[in-house]
C-alpha positions in Angstrom: 20.0 -17.5 -2.7 17.7 -19.0 -5.4 18.1 -17.6 -8.9 14.5 -16.5 -9.0 14.9 -14.4 -5.9 15.1 -11.1 -7.7 14.3 -9.1 -4.5 17.2 -10.4 -2.5 19.5 -9.7 -5.5 18.1 -6.1 -5.7 18.6 -5.6 -1.9 22.2 -6.8 -2.2 22.8 -4.0 -4.7 20.8 -1.3 -2.9 21.2 -0.8 0.9 17.9 0.2 2.5 17.7 1.1 6.2 14.5 2.0 8.1 13.7 4.2 11.0 10.5 4.8 13.0 10.1 8.5 13.7 6.6 9.3 15.0 3.8 7.4 16.6 0.5 9.2 16.3 -2.3 8.6 18.7 -5.2 10.8 17.7 -9.0 11.1 18.1 -10.9 12.7 15.2 -10.8 15.3 13.8 -7.1 15.3 12.9 -4.8 16.0 10.0 -1.1 15.7 9.3 0.9 16.8 6.2 4.4 16.0 4.9 6.4 18.1 2.5 8.5 16.4 -0.2 11.2 14.1 1.2 14.9 14.3 0.3 16.0 12.3 -2.8 17.2 9.3 -0.9 14.3 9.1 1.6 11.1 7.1 1.3 8.4 8.0 3.8 6.1 5.2 5.2 3.0 5.0 7.3 1.5 2.0 9.1 -2.2 2.2 10.2 -2.1 0.1 13.4 -5.6 0.9 14.4 -8.5 3.0 13.1 -8.7 4.4 9.6 -7.2 7.4 7.7 -7.7 9.1 4.4 -4.4 9.3 2.4 -4.3 12.3 0.1 -1.9 12.7 -2.8 -1.9 16.3 -3.9 0.1 15.6 -7.1 -2.4 13.2 -8.6 -5.3 14.8 -6.6 -6.4 11.4 -5.4 -7.6 10.2 -2.0 -7.7 6.7 -0.7 -9.0 5.2 2.5 -6.6 3.2 4.6 -7.7 0.9 7.4 -6.1 -1.1 10.2 -3.1 -3.0 9.0 -2.6 -0.9 5.8 0.9 0.3 5.0 1.6 3.1 2.5 5.1 3.8 1.0 6.0 6.8 -1.1 9.0 5.6 -3.2 9.3 9.0 -4.9 9.1 10.9 -1.6 6.1 12.9 -2.8 4.4 15.5 -0.6 1.2 14.1 1.0 -1.4 14.4 3.8 -3.4 12.0 6.0 -6.6 13.0 7.8 -9.8 11.6 9.3 -12.0 12.6 6.4 -14.4 14.7 8.4 -13.2 18.1 7.0 -13.5 19.6 10.5 -10.7 21.7 12.0 -8.1 19.4 13.4 -7.6 19.3 17.2 -4.3 20.6 18.4 -1.6 18.0 19.0 1.2 17.8 21.6 4.4 15.9 21.2 6.7 14.1 23.6 9.9 12.2 23.0 9.4 8.4 23.3 12.1 6.5 25.2 13.3 4.7 22.0 14.1 8.1 20.3 10.9 8.5 18.3 8.2 11.1 18.9 4.8 10.5 20.4 2.2 12.8 18.9 -1.2 13.0 20.6 -4.4 15.1 20.8 -7.0 15.1 23.5 -10.0 14.2 21.4 -12.4 11.4 22.3 -13.4 11.1 18.6 -12.7 8.0 16.4 -9.3 6.8 17.5 -6.3 6.4 15.3 -2.9 4.7 16.0 -0.4 5.4 13.3 3.3 4.7 12.9 5.3 7.0 10.6 8.9 6.6 9.5 11.3 6.7 6.7 13.5 4.4 4.7 16.9 5.6 3.6 18.4 4.4 0.3 22.1 4.8 -0.1 22.9 7.1 -3.1 23.1 6.7 -6.1 20.6 3.9 -5.9 17.7 6.2 -5.1 17.4 6.6 -8.9 16.7 2.9 -9.3 13.9 3.2 -6.8 12.4 6.2 -8.5 12.7 4.8 -12.0 11.2 1.4 -11.3 8.8 1.8 -8.4 5.4 3.6 -8.5 4.9 6.9 -6.7 2.7 5.3 -4.1 2.6 1.8 -2.9 -0.2 0.5 -0.6 0.1 -2.9 1.0 -2.8 -4.6 2.9 -1.9 -6.8 5.8 -4.6 -9.1 7.1 -4.9 -11.7 9.8 -6.2 -14.5 7.7 -6.1 -17.8 9.5 -6.9 -20.1 6.6 -4.1 -22.6 5.9 -3.2 -21.0 2.5 -3.1 -17.6 4.1 -0.4 -18.4 6.7 2.5 -18.0 4.3 1.0 -15.1 2.3 3.0 -11.9 2.3 0.0 -9.9 3.6 -0.2 -12.3 6.6 3.5 -11.9 7.3 3.0 -8.1 7.1 0.3 -8.4 9.8 2.7 -10.2 12.1 5.4 -7.6 11.4 3.0 -4.7 12.1 2.0 -6.5 15.4 5.7 -6.7 16.4 6.2 -3.0 15.6 3.1 -2.0 17.6 4.4 -4.0 20.6 7.9 -2.6 20.5 6.7 1.0 20.0 4.2 0.7 23.0 6.8 -0.8 25.3 9.9 0.6 27.0 12.3 -2.3 26.8 16.0 -2.7 26.2 16.9 -2.6 22.5 13.5 -1.2 21.5 14.9 1.4 19.1 17.3 -1.1 17.4 14.5 -3.6 17.0 12.1 -1.1 15.6 14.7 0.1 13.0 15.5 -3.5 12.0 11.7 -4.2 11.7 11.4 -1.1 9.5 14.0 -2.4 7.1 12.2 -5.8 6.9 8.9 -3.9 6.3 10.4 -2.4 3.1 11.2 -5.9 1.7 7.9 -7.4 2.8 5.8 -4.5 1.2 7.7 -5.0 -2.1 7.1 -8.8 -1.9 3.4 -8.3 -1.1 2.9 -5.8 -3.9 4.6 -8.1 -6.5 2.4 -11.0 -5.4 -0.8 -9.1 -5.3 -1.2 -8.8 -9.1 -2.4 -5.2 -8.5 1.0 -3.4 -9.1 0.1 -0.9 -11.8 3.4 -0.8 -13.6 7.1 -0.9 -12.9 9.3 -3.6 -11.5 6.7 -5.0 -9.2 4.2 -5.6 -12.0 7.0 -7.2 -14.0 8.2 -9.4 -11.2 4.7 -10.6 -10.5 4.0 -11.4 -14.2 4.3 -15.2 -14.5 5.6 -15.1 -18.1 8.0 -12.2 -17.8 9.4 -13.1 -14.3 12.1 -15.5 -15.7 13.8 -12.6 -17.6 13.8 -10.4 -14.5 15.2 -13.2 -12.3 18.0 -13.9 -14.9 19.0 -10.2 -15.2 19.1 -9.7 -11.5 21.0 -12.9 -10.8 23.7 -12.1 -13.4 23.6 -8.5 -14.7 27.1 -8.7 -16.1 26.3 -11.5 -18.5 26.1 -10.3 -22.1 22.4 -10.7 -22.4 20.8 -10.4 -25.8 17.1 -9.8 -26.3 16.5 -13.2 -28.0 18.1 -14.9 -25.0 15.7 -13.1 -22.6 12.7 -13.7 -24.9 13.6 -17.5 -25.0 13.6 -17.7 -21.2 10.0 -16.4 -21.3 8.9 -18.6 -24.2 8.1 -15.5 -26.3 9.1 -14.1 -29.6 11.5 -11.2 -29.5 8.9 -8.7 -30.6 6.3 -10.0 -28.1 8.8 -9.9 -25.3 9.9 -6.3 -26.1 6.3 -5.1 -26.3 5.2 -6.8 -23.0 8.3 -5.7 -21.1 7.9 -2.1 -22.2 4.1 -2.2 -21.4 4.7 -3.5 -17.8 7.8 -1.6 -16.9 7.4 1.6 -18.9 11.1 1.0 -20.0 13.0 -1.5 -22.1 14.8 -4.6 -20.8 18.1 -2.9 -21.9 17.3 0.1 -19.8 16.8 -2.0 -16.7 19.9 -4.1 -17.4 22.0 -0.9 -17.9 20.7 0.6 -14.6 21.4 -2.5 -12.7 25.0 -2.6 -14.1 25.6 1.1 -13.2 24.3 0.5 -9.6 26.7 -2.5 -9.3 29.5 -0.4 -10.7 28.8 2.4 -8.2 29.3 -0.2 -5.4 32.5 -1.5 -6.9 34.0 1.9 -7.5 33.8 2.5 -3.7 36.6 -0.1 -3.3 39.9 1.9 -3.6 42.0 -1.1 -4.8 39.9 -1.8 -7.9 40.7 0.1 -11.2 38.0 1.6 -13.4 39.0 -0.8 -16.1 38.4 -3.8 -13.7 35.0 -2.4 -12.7 34.0 -2.0 -16.3 34.8 -5.6 -17.0 33.1 -6.8 -13.8 29.8 -5.2 -14.8 29.9 -6.6 -18.4 31.8 -3.9 -20.5 34.7 -4.9 -22.7 35.4 -1.2 -23.5 36.3 1.1 -20.6 35.4 4.2 -22.7 31.9 2.8 -23.4 31.5 2.1 -19.7 32.6 5.6 -18.7 30.2 7.1 -21.2 27.2 5.1 -20.0 28.1 5.7 -16.3 28.3 9.5 -16.8 25.0 9.5 -18.8 23.1 7.5 -16.2 24.7 8.8 -13.0 25.3 12.4 -13.9 29.0 12.2 -13.1 32.1 10.3 -14.3 33.3 7.1 -12.5 36.2 9.1 -11.1 34.0 11.8 -9.7 31.7 9.3 -8.1 34.7 7.5 -6.5 35.9 10.7 -5.0 32.5 11.7 -3.8 31.9 8.3 -2.2 35.3 8.4 -0.4 34.6 11.9 0.9 31.2 10.7 2.2 32.7 7.8 4.1 
C-alpha cells in the first residue's frame, strides 16, 4: 500500500460493509421519505435511470439528481426523494426480490425512475470518525466519458460500478445478493475517492485529502498515526510555516491536525483493545502514548467510556 493512500489506511481502521435494500421502479408522481438512520448506518441512493429531487429537511435545501448520481448521508440525516411535480404520489406496492432486497413499484406511466437504495454499516465506535470528518451529504456524479483521460477517473469507475449493480439487481443469478453487497462496499470507497478528487468537497477530510498542499500531512498521519508527530514536522512535509499549516488545516477540516491524529489513534486503540491477549499498557504504547494514564484519559474523553469498558462491550458484542 503506498504511503499516500490515505483512503486504504482509513478503511483498514474502519470496517464498512454495504447492503442493497430496495430497488424502486416508479413513474411520476412519486415520493419516498426516510427517517433518521441509526448511529452506525449511512443511507445511500443510486439513480440508475431518470431523475429525482433530493430534499434535506435539516438544511432546507433541494438538489436535482440525474442518471448515475449517487447520494450518501454520512450523518444518517432524515431526507426525502421525489419527482418534483408536487402532485400526490401514486400508491406503491412491494415484493421481495430473489436476492433478499425489496422491489417497490407503482403503476404510473409518468416519467420513469429506477433507483437503488441501501445502507452502509460502520462498525462502532468508528461511526464517530465518519460523523466528525465527512459532510452531512455527499453527492458523487458518475459519467460515461470515453475520452482517454476519463477512462481512469473515479466518476467513470463509478459509472461502471453502477452498471454492474443495475445488472445484478435486475437478474436472478446465483450469488446475486453476495455480489450486490460486495459492490455496495466498493461503492462507499469509490464515492469517497471521487469526492476527494472532484475539488468540490466543501470541508472535512475529503477537502483536505484533495488539497494538493495539505495532502502530504494527511497521508503521513494515516500511514503512521502512532509516530510522535509535531506540528512543525507536518508543516515541513507541506512546505509551509507552522502558522500557515495550522490555519489552512483548520479552515479545510474544521478541526486541528492534533484532533484528527488523536481520533485516528483512538480508533486504532479501539481495534487493538478487542484482542484479549493485549494489555491496556501495550495498546497505549502501540498507538503512541508513553503514559497509560494519559491514554486512558484521552480514550474516555473521546469514546465516552474507559478502555476497560470498551473491551468488555466489544467482547459482549462478539
